[in-house]
C-alpha positions as CSV (number, residue, x, y, z in Angstrom):
1,M,66.9,-27.7,-38.9
2,T,69.4,-25.1,-40.6
3,L,72.4,-24.0,-40.7
4,R,70.4,-21.1,-38.0
5,L,70.9,-23.8,-35.9
6,L,74.3,-24.4,-35.8
7,F,75.0,-20.6,-35.5
8,N,72.6,-20.4,-32.2
9,E,74.3,-23.4,-31.0
10,I,77.9,-22.0,-31.0
11,R,76.7,-18.7,-30.7
12,S,75.4,-20.0,-26.8
13,A,78.3,-21.9,-26.0
14,V,80.5,-19.3,-26.7
15,Q,78.6,-16.8,-24.6
16,K,78.2,-19.1,-21.6
17,I,81.8,-20.1,-21.7
18,S,83.1,-16.4,-22.1
19,F,80.8,-15.8,-19.0
20,D,82.6,-18.7,-17.2
21,L,85.8,-17.2,-17.8
22,G,85.1,-14.0,-16.3
23,Y,85.6,-12.1,-19.3
24,P,83.2,-8.9,-20.5
25,A,79.8,-9.1,-22.2
26,V,80.4,-8.2,-25.9
27,V,78.3,-8.3,-29.1
28,F,80.3,-10.9,-31.3
29,D,79.7,-11.9,-34.7
30,V,79.4,-15.8,-35.9
31,S,79.2,-16.1,-39.8
32,E,79.9,-18.7,-42.2
33,S,84.1,-19.1,-42.5
34,S,85.4,-17.1,-45.4
35,K,87.8,-20.2,-46.9
36,P,87.3,-24.1,-46.0
37,E,90.3,-24.7,-44.7
38,F,88.8,-22.3,-41.8
39,G,86.7,-24.9,-41.2
40,D,82.6,-24.0,-41.3
41,I,82.3,-21.0,-39.1
42,S,84.6,-18.5,-37.8
43,C,83.9,-16.3,-34.6
44,N,85.7,-12.7,-34.0
45,I,85.0,-12.6,-29.7
46,G,88.8,-12.6,-29.5
47,F,89.5,-9.0,-31.3
48,L,86.7,-7.7,-29.1
49,L,88.0,-9.0,-25.8
50,A,91.8,-8.1,-27.0
51,K,91.9,-4.8,-25.2
52,P,89.6,-4.7,-22.4
53,L,91.2,-8.3,-21.4
54,K,94.8,-6.6,-22.9
55,K,96.0,-9.9,-24.1
56,R,96.0,-11.0,-28.1
57,P,93.2,-12.3,-29.6
58,S,94.5,-15.8,-30.5
59,E,95.1,-16.6,-26.9
60,I,91.9,-15.7,-25.9
61,S,90.2,-17.3,-28.3
62,E,92.2,-20.7,-27.3
63,S,91.0,-20.0,-24.0
64,I,87.5,-20.4,-25.7
65,A,88.6,-23.3,-27.4
66,A,90.1,-25.3,-24.9
67,L,86.8,-25.2,-22.9
68,Y,84.6,-25.8,-25.9
69,R,86.4,-28.7,-26.9
70,T,84.9,-29.8,-23.6
71,Q,81.6,-29.5,-23.7
72,K,81.1,-29.8,-27.6
73,G,77.4,-30.2,-28.7
74,S,76.0,-32.1,-31.7
75,L,76.4,-29.8,-34.1
76,V,80.5,-29.2,-34.0
77,S,82.9,-31.8,-34.2
78,E,86.1,-29.2,-34.4
79,V,87.2,-26.3,-32.4
80,N,90.0,-24.4,-34.0
81,V,92.1,-21.2,-34.0
82,H,93.7,-19.2,-36.4
83,Q,97.0,-17.4,-35.6
84,S,95.0,-14.4,-36.5
85,G,92.8,-14.6,-33.7
86,Y,89.7,-16.1,-35.0
87,L,87.9,-18.8,-33.2
88,N,86.5,-21.8,-36.4
89,F,84.3,-24.2,-35.9
90,T,83.4,-27.1,-38.4
91,A,80.4,-28.8,-38.1
92,N,79.4,-32.4,-37.9
93,N,78.8,-32.9,-41.1
94,S,76.6,-36.3,-40.6
95,V,74.1,-34.2,-38.7
96,L,74.3,-31.0,-39.6
97,V,73.4,-32.8,-43.6
98,K,70.5,-35.4,-42.1
99,S,69.2,-32.3,-40.4
100,I,69.0,-30.0,-43.5
101,L,67.8,-32.5,-46.1
102,E,65.2,-33.6,-44.1
103,S,64.0,-30.3,-42.7
104,S,64.0,-29.9,-46.6
105,T,61.2,-31.8,-47.1
106,E,58.8,-29.4,-45.0
107,K,56.1,-27.7,-47.2
108,N,57.0,-24.7,-45.5
109,Y,60.7,-25.2,-45.2
110,G,62.6,-21.6,-45.4
111,E,59.7,-19.8,-43.5
112,F,61.1,-17.8,-40.4
113,D,58.7,-15.5,-38.1
114,L,59.9,-12.4,-38.1
115,G,56.6,-10.6,-38.6
116,K,55.0,-12.3,-35.9
117,G,51.9,-11.6,-38.0
118,A,52.1,-7.6,-37.9
119,K,49.6,-6.1,-40.5
120,T,51.9,-4.4,-43.2
121,V,50.8,-2.7,-46.3
122,V,52.9,-2.9,-49.4
123,E,51.9,-0.3,-52.1
124,H,53.4,-0.3,-55.7
125,T,52.7,0.5,-59.5
126,S,50.7,3.0,-59.1
127,V,51.4,4.3,-63.0
128,N,49.0,6.8,-64.3
129,P,46.5,5.0,-66.5
130,N,47.0,7.1,-69.9
131,K,49.7,4.7,-70.7
132,A,51.0,1.4,-71.2
133,L,53.7,-0.2,-68.5
134,H,57.4,0.6,-69.8
135,I,60.5,-1.0,-68.6
136,G,60.7,1.3,-65.8
137,H,57.8,0.6,-64.1
138,V,58.3,-2.9,-64.2
139,R,61.4,-2.2,-61.8
140,N,59.0,-0.6,-59.7
141,I,56.2,-3.7,-59.9
142,I,59.0,-6.2,-59.1
143,I,60.3,-4.7,-56.4
144,G,57.6,-4.3,-54.7
145,D,56.0,-7.9,-56.0
146,T,59.2,-9.1,-54.4
147,V,59.1,-7.4,-51.5
148,A,55.7,-8.4,-50.2
149,R,56.3,-12.4,-51.2
150,I,59.4,-12.0,-48.9
151,L,57.6,-10.3,-46.0
152,H,54.7,-13.0,-46.6
153,K,57.2,-15.8,-46.1
154,A,58.5,-14.4,-43.0
155,N,55.0,-14.1,-41.2
156,Y,53.6,-10.7,-42.2
157,D,50.3,-10.6,-42.9
158,V,50.5,-8.3,-46.0
159,N,47.9,-6.3,-48.1
160,V,49.3,-5.2,-51.6
161,L,47.2,-2.1,-53.1
162,N,47.6,-0.6,-56.3
163,Y,46.8,3.5,-56.6
164,V,45.5,4.5,-59.9
165,D,45.7,8.0,-60.2
166,D,42.8,8.7,-62.2
167,S,42.3,12.1,-62.0
168,G,45.6,14.1,-62.6
169,L,47.2,16.0,-65.2
170,Q,48.5,13.2,-67.5
171,V,44.9,11.6,-67.9
172,A,43.7,14.8,-68.3
173,D,46.1,14.8,-71.4
174,I,44.5,11.9,-73.4
175,I,41.1,12.9,-72.4
176,V,41.7,16.1,-74.3
177,G,43.1,13.9,-76.8
178,F,39.8,11.9,-77.4
179,L,37.6,15.2,-77.1
180,Y,39.3,18.0,-78.9
181,G,42.4,16.3,-80.0
182,G,40.4,14.8,-83.0
183,F,41.7,11.0,-81.7
184,S,39.4,8.0,-82.5
185,K,38.7,6.1,-79.2
186,E,39.4,3.1,-80.5
187,P,42.7,1.8,-81.5
188,P,43.9,0.4,-85.0
189,Q,43.4,-3.0,-85.3
190,G,45.6,-5.2,-82.8
191,Q,47.3,-2.5,-81.1
192,K,46.6,-2.7,-77.0
193,F,44.4,0.0,-76.2
194,D,47.1,1.3,-73.4
195,H,49.7,1.0,-75.9
196,Y,47.9,3.6,-78.0
197,C,47.1,5.6,-75.6
198,G,50.3,6.4,-74.6
199,D,52.3,6.1,-78.0
200,V,50.1,8.2,-80.0
201,V,47.6,9.8,-78.3
202,Y,49.2,11.4,-74.5
203,V,52.8,12.0,-77.0
204,N,51.3,13.5,-79.5
205,I,48.8,15.9,-78.0
206,T,51.1,17.3,-75.5
207,E,53.6,18.5,-78.2
208,R,50.5,20.1,-80.0
209,Y,50.1,22.3,-76.0
210,E,53.3,24.1,-77.6
211,T,51.4,25.8,-80.6
212,E,48.1,25.2,-79.6
213,K,46.9,27.2,-76.9
214,S,43.3,26.1,-76.7
215,L,43.9,22.4,-76.4
216,A,46.1,23.9,-73.5
217,E,43.0,25.8,-72.0
218,K,40.7,22.7,-72.3
219,R,42.9,20.5,-70.1
220,V,42.5,23.0,-67.5
221,L,39.0,22.2,-68.0
222,V,39.2,18.5,-67.9
223,L,41.3,18.5,-65.0
224,K,38.5,20.4,-62.9
225,E,35.7,18.5,-64.1
226,L,37.6,14.9,-63.5
227,E,38.5,16.2,-59.9
228,E,34.8,16.8,-59.7
229,G,33.8,13.6,-60.7
230,R,29.9,14.5,-61.9
231,S,30.0,16.0,-65.8
232,E,29.9,13.5,-68.5
233,I,33.6,14.7,-68.5
234,A,34.3,13.0,-65.5
235,K,32.1,10.4,-66.6
236,F,33.9,9.6,-70.1
237,G,37.1,9.8,-68.0
238,D,36.6,6.6,-65.9
239,E,35.6,5.1,-68.4
240,I,39.0,5.6,-70.9
241,T,41.4,5.2,-67.9
242,R,39.4,2.1,-66.2
243,R,40.5,0.6,-70.5
244,V,44.3,1.4,-69.7
245,L,44.1,0.2,-66.2
246,E,42.7,-3.3,-67.7
247,E,45.3,-3.3,-69.7
248,Q,48.1,-2.4,-67.2
249,L,46.9,-5.1,-65.4
250,K,47.3,-7.9,-68.0
251,T,50.8,-6.7,-68.4
252,C,50.7,-7.2,-64.6
253,W,49.2,-10.4,-64.7
254,R,51.6,-12.0,-67.1
255,L,54.6,-10.6,-65.0
256,G,52.9,-13.1,-62.2
257,V,52.0,-10.0,-60.3
258,T,48.7,-10.1,-57.9
259,Y,47.3,-7.1,-55.9
260,D,44.5,-7.5,-53.3
261,C,42.9,-3.5,-53.7
262,L,42.4,-1.1,-56.5
263,N,42.6,2.2,-54.6
264,F,41.6,5.2,-57.0
265,E,42.7,8.4,-56.6
266,S,39.4,10.7,-57.8
267,Q,37.4,8.7,-55.1
268,I,39.9,9.9,-52.4
269,I,39.0,12.9,-53.5
270,R,35.2,12.8,-53.5
271,S,35.4,11.1,-49.8
272,S,36.1,12.5,-46.6
273,L,39.3,11.9,-46.1
274,W,40.9,15.0,-48.0
275,K,38.5,17.4,-45.7
276,T,39.5,15.5,-42.5
277,V,43.3,15.8,-43.3
278,F,42.9,19.4,-44.8
279,D,41.3,20.4,-41.7
280,K,43.6,18.7,-39.0
281,M,46.4,20.1,-40.9
282,K,45.2,23.7,-40.7
283,S,44.6,22.8,-36.7
284,L,47.9,21.2,-36.1
285,G,49.7,24.3,-38.2
286,I,51.2,22.4,-40.5
287,I,49.8,24.5,-43.8
288,Y,49.3,28.0,-44.2
289,L,47.3,29.8,-47.1
290,E,50.3,32.0,-48.7
291,G,49.1,36.1,-48.9
292,E,52.0,37.3,-51.2
293,G,54.3,36.1,-53.7
294,K,54.1,33.7,-56.1
295,N,52.5,31.5,-53.7
296,S,50.2,34.0,-53.1
297,G,46.3,32.2,-52.4
298,C,47.9,28.6,-52.4
299,W,47.6,26.8,-49.2
300,V,51.1,25.7,-48.5
301,I,52.9,23.1,-46.2
302,K,55.8,24.8,-43.9
303,S,59.2,24.5,-44.2
304,D,62.1,26.2,-42.5
305,S,63.1,27.2,-46.0
306,V,60.8,29.5,-47.6
307,E,62.5,28.0,-51.1
308,E,60.8,24.8,-50.0
309,D,57.9,25.7,-48.9
310,K,55.6,23.1,-51.1
311,I,52.5,23.7,-52.7
312,L,49.6,21.5,-51.4
313,V,46.3,23.4,-53.2
314,R,46.7,26.2,-55.9
315,S,45.4,29.6,-55.9
316,N,42.5,27.8,-58.1
317,G,41.5,25.4,-55.7
318,I,43.1,22.4,-57.3
319,A,44.8,20.4,-55.3
320,T,48.3,19.3,-55.8
321,Y,49.9,15.6,-56.1
322,I,51.3,15.5,-52.6
323,A,47.8,16.6,-51.4
324,K,46.4,13.4,-52.5
325,D,48.8,11.3,-51.4
326,I,48.4,13.0,-48.0
327,P,44.8,11.5,-47.0
328,Y,45.6,8.1,-48.7
329,A,49.2,7.5,-46.5
330,A,46.4,8.5,-43.5
331,W,44.1,6.1,-44.8
332,K,46.5,3.0,-45.4
333,L,47.6,3.4,-41.7
334,G,44.1,3.1,-39.9
335,I,44.5,6.9,-38.8
336,L,41.1,7.9,-40.7
337,D,37.7,6.4,-40.7
338,D,37.6,4.4,-44.1
339,P,34.8,6.1,-46.4
340,F,35.1,3.3,-48.7
341,H,33.0,0.2,-49.6
342,Y,34.4,-2.8,-51.7
343,K,33.5,-4.9,-54.6
344,Q,35.1,-7.2,-56.8
345,Y,37.2,-6.1,-59.5
346,I,37.9,-9.7,-61.2
347,V,39.2,-12.7,-59.7
348,Q,43.0,-13.5,-60.4
349,K,44.7,-16.5,-61.9
350,N,46.2,-17.4,-57.9
351,H,42.4,-17.1,-57.5
352,Q,42.7,-14.2,-55.6
353,V,39.9,-12.2,-55.3
354,L,40.7,-7.9,-56.3
355,W,39.3,-6.2,-54.7
356,Q,38.2,-2.2,-56.1
357,T,37.5,0.7,-53.7
358,T,33.9,2.4,-54.4
359,L,31.9,5.1,-53.1
360,E,28.9,3.3,-53.8
361,D,27.0,1.4,-50.3
362,T,27.7,-2.3,-51.6
363,G,27.6,-3.3,-48.2
364,T,30.7,-4.8,-48.6
365,R,33.4,-3.4,-45.8
366,L,36.9,-4.6,-45.8
367,D,40.3,-3.9,-44.0
368,F,43.3,-3.1,-46.0
369,T,45.3,-1.0,-43.9
370,G,48.4,-1.7,-41.4
371,D,50.6,-1.3,-38.8
372,R,53.4,-0.3,-41.1
373,V,52.9,1.0,-44.4
374,I,56.2,0.1,-47.7
375,T,55.4,2.3,-50.6
376,V,57.8,1.7,-53.2
377,I,57.8,4.9,-55.3
378,D,61.4,5.8,-57.5
379,S,64.1,7.9,-55.8
380,R,63.4,11.3,-57.2
381,Q,59.9,11.6,-55.2
382,S,62.4,10.9,-52.0
383,R,61.4,14.8,-51.5
384,L,57.8,14.2,-50.9
385,Q,57.9,11.3,-49.9
386,N,59.9,12.7,-46.8
387,I,56.9,15.3,-46.3
388,I,54.1,12.8,-46.5
389,T,56.5,10.9,-43.7
390,K,57.0,14.1,-41.7
391,I,53.3,14.9,-41.7
392,I,52.3,11.6,-41.2
393,S,54.1,11.2,-37.8
394,D,52.6,14.7,-36.9
395,F,49.3,12.5,-37.2
396,K,50.8,10.4,-34.1
397,S,51.3,7.1,-36.0
398,G,53.9,4.9,-34.7
399,K,57.8,5.0,-35.5
400,K,58.8,4.1,-39.0
401,S,55.3,3.0,-39.6
402,Y,55.0,4.8,-43.2
403,M,58.2,4.1,-44.6
404,H,59.2,4.6,-48.8
405,L,61.5,2.3,-50.4
406,G,63.0,4.3,-53.0
407,Y,65.0,2.8,-55.9
408,E,67.2,4.5,-58.5
409,S,65.9,4.6,-62.3
410,V,66.0,2.4,-65.5
411,T,67.7,4.3,-68.1
412,L,68.4,3.0,-71.6
413,S,71.6,2.2,-73.4
414,P,72.9,3.9,-76.3
415,D,72.0,1.1,-78.3
416,T,68.9,0.4,-77.4
417,A,68.1,4.3,-77.8
418,K,69.0,3.9,-81.6
419,T,66.2,1.2,-82.0
420,L,64.0,4.5,-80.8
421,N,65.9,6.7,-83.2
422,L,67.5,8.6,-80.7
423,E,71.6,9.3,-81.3
424,T,72.9,9.4,-77.2
425,G,76.3,10.3,-77.9
426,G,77.3,7.0,-76.4
427,K,75.2,7.9,-73.3
428,S,72.4,6.2,-71.7
429,V,69.2,7.9,-72.0
430,Q,66.3,8.7,-69.2
431,M,62.7,7.5,-70.2
432,S,60.4,10.0,-71.0
433,G,56.6,8.8,-71.5
434,R,55.5,12.2,-72.8
435,K,58.4,12.3,-75.0
436,G,57.7,8.8,-76.1
437,I,61.1,8.0,-75.3
438,Y,60.8,3.9,-73.8
439,V,60.7,0.6,-74.3
440,N,57.3,-1.0,-73.5
441,A,57.0,-4.0,-70.8
442,D,54.7,-6.2,-73.5
443,Y,57.4,-5.4,-76.0
444,V,60.5,-7.0,-74.1
445,L,58.5,-9.6,-73.0
446,D,57.6,-10.7,-76.5
447,I,61.1,-11.0,-77.9
448,L,62.2,-12.9,-75.5
449,G,59.5,-15.5,-75.5
450,V,60.7,-15.6,-79.1
451,K,63.8,-16.3,-78.3
452,T,63.0,-18.7,-75.6
453,Y,60.5,-20.4,-77.5
454,E,63.3,-21.3,-80.4
455,E,65.9,-22.2,-77.7
456,A,63.3,-24.6,-76.0
457,K,62.1,-26.1,-79.6
458,K,66.1,-26.8,-81.0
459,R,66.4,-28.6,-76.8
460,N,63.0,-30.1,-76.5
461,P,62.1,-31.5,-80.0
462,E,59.6,-34.1,-78.8
463,L,57.4,-30.8,-77.0
464,D,54.5,-30.1,-78.0
465,D,53.8,-26.5,-78.8
466,A,51.5,-25.5,-75.8
467,S,54.3,-26.9,-73.9
468,L,57.1,-24.6,-75.5
469,V,54.8,-21.9,-75.2
470,K,54.6,-22.2,-71.6
471,I,58.8,-22.7,-71.2
472,A,58.9,-19.5,-73.7
473,E,57.1,-17.1,-71.6
474,Q,58.3,-18.7,-68.0
475,V,61.7,-18.3,-69.4
476,A,61.4,-14.9,-70.7
477,V,59.2,-13.1,-67.4
478,G,62.0,-15.0,-65.6
479,A,64.5,-13.3,-67.7
480,L,63.0,-9.8,-67.0
481,R,61.9,-10.6,-63.3
482,Y,65.6,-11.6,-62.7
483,A,67.4,-8.6,-64.1
484,M,65.1,-5.9,-62.8
485,I,65.6,-7.5,-58.9
486,K,69.1,-8.2,-59.0
487,Q,70.8,-5.1,-58.5
488,D,71.4,-2.7,-55.8
489,L,68.3,-0.5,-55.2
490,D,70.4,2.2,-55.1
491,K,71.9,1.7,-58.5
492,I,70.9,2.9,-61.9
493,I,69.9,-0.4,-64.1
494,V,71.0,0.4,-67.7
495,F,68.7,-1.8,-69.9
496,D,69.9,-3.2,-73.0
497,L,67.7,-4.8,-75.4
498,T,69.9,-7.4,-76.3
499,E,72.0,-7.9,-73.1
500,S,68.5,-8.5,-71.9
501,L,68.3,-11.6,-74.2
502,S,71.0,-13.3,-72.5
503,L,70.6,-16.7,-71.3
504,E,73.9,-17.2,-69.9
505,G,75.3,-16.4,-66.6
506,D,73.8,-13.7,-63.6
507,T,70.6,-14.5,-65.5
508,G,67.1,-15.8,-64.4
509,P,67.0,-18.6,-67.0
510,Y,70.6,-19.7,-65.9
511,I,69.4,-20.3,-62.6
512,Q,66.1,-21.6,-63.8
513,Y,67.6,-24.4,-66.2
514,A,69.6,-25.3,-62.8
515,H,66.5,-26.9,-61.3
516,A,65.5,-28.3,-64.7
517,R,68.2,-30.3,-64.8
518,A,67.7,-31.3,-60.8
519,V,64.5,-32.7,-62.5
520,R,65.8,-34.3,-65.1
521,I,68.5,-36.5,-63.0
522,L,65.4,-37.2,-60.7
523,E,63.3,-38.5,-64.0
524,K,65.9,-40.6,-65.0
525,A,66.6,-42.4,-61.4
526,G,63.2,-43.3,-61.8
527,K,62.5,-43.9,-58.3
528,T,61.4,-41.3,-55.2
529,P,64.7,-40.8,-53.1
530,E,64.4,-42.5,-49.1
531,F,65.1,-39.4,-46.5
532,G,65.2,-41.3,-43.6
533,V,68.2,-42.8,-43.5
534,S,71.9,-41.8,-42.8
535,F,74.1,-39.5,-45.3
536,D,77.4,-40.0,-43.6
537,C,78.5,-40.8,-47.4
538,L,78.4,-37.1,-48.9
539,T,82.0,-36.1,-47.7
540,T,82.6,-34.4,-50.3
541,I,83.2,-30.3,-50.8
542,H,80.5,-30.5,-53.3
543,E,78.1,-32.3,-51.6
544,R,79.0,-30.5,-48.2
545,G,78.7,-26.9,-49.9
546,L,75.3,-27.7,-51.5
547,A,74.1,-29.2,-48.1
548,K,75.0,-25.9,-46.6
549,A,73.9,-23.8,-49.3
550,I,70.4,-25.7,-48.9
551,G,70.9,-25.0,-45.0
552,R,70.9,-21.1,-45.6
553,F,67.5,-20.3,-47.0
554,D,65.9,-19.1,-43.9
555,I,68.4,-16.7,-43.0
556,Q,68.6,-15.4,-46.5
557,V,64.3,-14.9,-46.1
558,E,65.0,-13.3,-42.7
559,D,67.8,-10.9,-44.0
560,S,66.2,-9.7,-46.8
561,A,62.7,-9.0,-45.1
562,R,64.8,-7.2,-42.2
563,N,66.6,-5.3,-44.4
564,L,63.7,-4.8,-47.4
565,S,66.5,-5.8,-49.7
566,P,65.0,-8.4,-52.8
567,K,68.6,-8.9,-54.1
568,L,69.1,-10.9,-51.0
569,I,67.4,-13.7,-52.6
570,A,67.9,-13.1,-56.0
571,R,71.7,-13.5,-55.3
572,Y,71.0,-16.7,-53.1
573,C,68.7,-18.1,-56.1
574,H,72.2,-17.8,-57.9
575,E,74.6,-19.1,-55.5
576,L,72.6,-22.2,-55.2
577,A,72.5,-22.7,-58.6
578,V,76.3,-22.4,-59.0
579,S,76.4,-24.8,-56.2
580,F,74.6,-27.2,-57.5
581,N,76.0,-27.3,-60.9
582,S,79.9,-27.6,-59.3
583,F,78.3,-30.3,-58.0
584,Y,76.5,-31.6,-61.0
585,E,80.4,-31.2,-62.4
586,H,82.2,-32.9,-60.1
587,V,80.1,-35.6,-58.7
588,K,77.9,-39.1,-59.8
589,V,74.9,-39.4,-59.4
590,L,72.9,-42.4,-61.5
591,T,76.3,-43.8,-61.7
592,A,77.8,-43.7,-57.9
593,E,79.6,-46.8,-56.6
594,S,76.3,-48.0,-54.1
595,P,72.5,-48.0,-54.3
596,E,73.1,-46.1,-50.5
597,M,75.3,-43.6,-52.2
598,I,72.3,-43.3,-55.1
599,N,70.4,-41.8,-53.0
600,A,71.9,-39.9,-50.8
601,R,72.5,-38.0,-53.7
602,L,69.5,-38.3,-54.8
603,C,68.0,-36.6,-51.7
604,L,70.8,-34.1,-52.2
605,V,69.4,-33.1,-55.5
606,W,65.5,-33.5,-54.8
607,S,66.7,-31.0,-51.3
608,F,67.8,-29.0,-54.0
609,K,65.6,-28.6,-56.0
610,E,62.5,-27.9,-53.5
611,T,64.3,-25.5,-52.2
612,L,65.2,-23.7,-55.3
613,R,61.8,-23.9,-56.3
614,K,60.6,-22.1,-53.2
615,A,63.5,-19.1,-53.3
616,L,62.3,-18.2,-56.9
617,D,58.7,-18.2,-56.0
618,L,60.2,-15.3,-53.8
619,L,61.1,-13.4,-57.5
620,G,57.9,-14.4,-58.8
621,I,59.8,-16.6,-61.1
622,D,58.8,-20.2,-61.9
623,A,60.8,-23.1,-61.8
624,P,60.2,-24.8,-65.0
625,D,61.0,-28.7,-65.3
626,R,62.3,-28.8,-69.0
627,M,64.1,-25.6,-70.7
């Protein structure tokens, strides 16, 4: 039992009493009270009925309260009316706390059946395989991974996809660098291959295009060869991009991110998907062949404004980015027949198989489509995503079946930009892989790891080096993941390298430390708490506040899944940690006045620990036993 049942009992009773009193039906709100002196739960029905009944809100609420007091359920002890008109309820503390604490011992605590098993695709990451992941990419990855975890907790059948753009311009750039730019295929000793490709080959070759026209001409040739996929250049491109992808995935796995399937753009182009979609769009009149002007010879998506027309296929026959994305979107929704076979890429650290698409007949056919697709791409791609959504809807997919989950970009603070030898006049700066303006994710994790290792060593001198390294990595990943998920999606994150190292305040390490503190209390107790007892002794505001916070878990899961808002879980974890730390500071646990009180408070500590661990897991953050 959680707070949800208290809400449901109150809502049902108020609705029935209002009906019995002959009041008109209204949709009213039942929520936690803003202040403890108002009780636990407040209801606004008096305000909503004031106009139709031509009475004061307080008068209406009093009439409902009078009847409610005669037929209270098991979870409500008092009903009062505030002079403003709010209907306030005080929970039956002994029943509510016992129900919450006992429910929290269940393995599936916090789960909520919002999805009813509906098949859902979450696509995220999709970083061009020509460079390492930088801190901007990390926001995409963490949003996508967290949304997938939350949807799974809300009983959606989730498949997570990573689209590998192995035939685009940015891949062509590094192939030009290796084949015609004089760059070695092997990085300097000690440098990851993806770092080498992005930091050295990609940045330098794009600079040389401006002065070396022959290289720019080679770029067009290489791009065409990659798309056709039959030449030695295409084979070389596949070899290089897979090496980069392998390194990128190592960073993703380090962040605790896993996938179900890798989808390669080159295979989508070479499959029957594009021809099927292209013919369908022509037959539906969605696209037309431009006969004049700057877009002459191009296949263009129709728009109300000529200026807004979007090129689908260039006059040289090369498909644009959006042309490659449309068949992929249709495939994800199962609108088209699946032309792919599948083979195992690797078994990930969580023992989950990562599959990859292939046009080879492997004899393995799988289904990674969904009734709903959520594509995580930054807001700068909103217009393109809106076009894709409109086209997919013309293919008669279900309402809201294709969704773009957008987010704002990550910029670098002025101080962080200085570490890259950039003077910004005190302003934050947009990252650019082409210009080499970015901070690699591996670099940030390494710096965080060093700092947290030293801190863990100071606090835990008895631990061996392997244990300290593990803690350092857990805290480093927690710090970075939390920093990327605690913000609203429509807010730009200004990333500051120094600030990201902070272990205090509204940070991942602050929350992780609350978990470690709870573990330490339980270890010192030296016994397992007994839950089959009365919890009537837990009466302080700090005990009740913590129990209520624990009981809010499944409500937060529902809200987060319904609104695709991972921030709600981040905020819940922080509020839970704050509530526990307040409890820790004001309430004695191991030295309480009686064995019964000690046991009851240990049960509360245990329930907090387990609930926070489950909530942190939705954020992809480990809950260390030591910090």
